[in-house]
C-alpha positions in Angstrom: -16.5 -13.7 -25.2 -13.4 -15.7 -24.7 -13.1 -18.8 -22.5 -11.6 -18.5 -19.0 -9.7 -21.2 -17.2 -12.2 -20.8 -14.3 -15.1 -22.0 -16.5 -16.9 -18.7 -16.0 -18.0 -16.4 -18.8 -15.4 -13.6 -19.3 -17.7 -10.8 -18.3 -18.8 -12.6 -15.1 -15.2 -13.3 -14.1 -14.2 -9.7 -14.8 -17.1 -8.5 -12.6 -16.0 -10.9 -9.8 -12.5 -9.5 -9.9 -13.9 -6.3 -8.4 -16.5 -7.8 -6.1 -14.5 -7.8 -2.9 -11.9 -5.3 -4.0 -8.2 -6.3 -4.1 -9.1 -9.7 -2.4 -11.1 -11.1 -5.3 -8.6 -9.4 -7.7 -5.8 -11.4 -6.1 -7.8 -14.6 -6.2 -8.7 -14.3 -9.9 -5.1 -13.2 -10.8 -3.8 -16.4 -9.2 -6.4 -18.8 -10.6 -6.9 -17.4 -14.1 -4.1 -18.6 -16.3 -5.3 -18.0 -19.9 -7.7 -15.0 -20.3 -5.7 -11.7 -20.5 -8.9 -9.6 -20.0 -9.7 -11.3 -16.7 -6.0 -11.1 -15.6 -6.0 -7.4 -16.5 -9.1 -6.6 -14.5 -7.8 -8.7 -11.6 -4.5 -6.8 -11.5 -6.2 -3.4 -11.9 -8.5 -4.3 -9.0 -5.5 -5.3 -6.8 -3.6 -2.0 -7.6 -6.7 0.3 -7.4 -8.4 -1.0 -4.3 -5.2 -2.1 -2.6 -3.9 1.5 -3.1 -7.1 3.0 -1.8 -6.9 0.8 1.3 -3.4 2.1 1.9 -4.5 5.7 1.4 -7.4 5.3 3.9 -5.0 3.6 6.4 -2.5 6.5 6.2 -5.3 9.1 6.4 -6.4 7.6 9.7 -3.2 8.8 11.2 -3.6 12.4 10.1 -5.7 14.3 12.7 -8.7 16.3 11.5 -7.8 16.6 7.8 -7.3 12.9 7.3 -10.4 12.1 9.3 -12.4 14.4 7.1 -11.0 12.9 3.9 -11.6 9.2 4.8 -15.4 9.4 4.1 -14.8 11.3 0.9 -12.4 8.7 -0.3 -14.8 6.0 0.8 -17.7 7.5 -1.2 -15.5 7.9 -4.3 -14.2 4.4 -3.9 -17.7 3.0 -3.7 -18.8 4.9 -6.9 -15.6 3.6 -8.7 -16.3 0.1 -7.5 -19.9 0.2 -8.9 -18.8 1.7 -12.2 -16.0 -0.9 -12.7 -18.3 -3.8 -11.9 -21.1 -2.6 -14.2 -18.8 -1.8 -17.1 -17.0 -5.2 -16.7 -20.3 -7.1 -16.7 -21.3 -5.3 -19.9 -18.0 -6.5 -21.5 -16.3 -3.1 -21.5 -12.8 -2.6 -20.2 -12.2 0.5 -18.1 -8.6 1.6 -18.1 -7.9 3.6 -15.0 -5.0 6.1 -15.1 -1.8 4.7 -13.6 -3.4 1.4 -12.5 -4.0 0.2 -16.1 -0.4 0.9 -17.1 0.9 -1.0 -14.1 -1.6 -3.9 -14.7 -0.4 -4.1 -18.4 3.1 -4.7 -17.2 2.1 -7.5 -14.9 -0.2 -9.6 -17.1 
């Protein structure tokens, strides 16, 4: 495990990047200066959960179909959130399609 500028162990910092979705991702992206793994997870959290929040917001304006899809997106988001936190705590890096490529460009 590498050091982090936050003083946390790398796996704990990576888990915390996902804890409150894009909010904690943004916090860790701004405060972590050295550890690229933590910065990657933080940016992936911002992109993934920020994007999902936008999708749910837009679906809220689509009558019936959107309203039916919101709970489905919510359940899938919850499962993804759990998987990302567990895998991060175990020291594994999960690379999500699209989000990981964008995160790579910004770290």
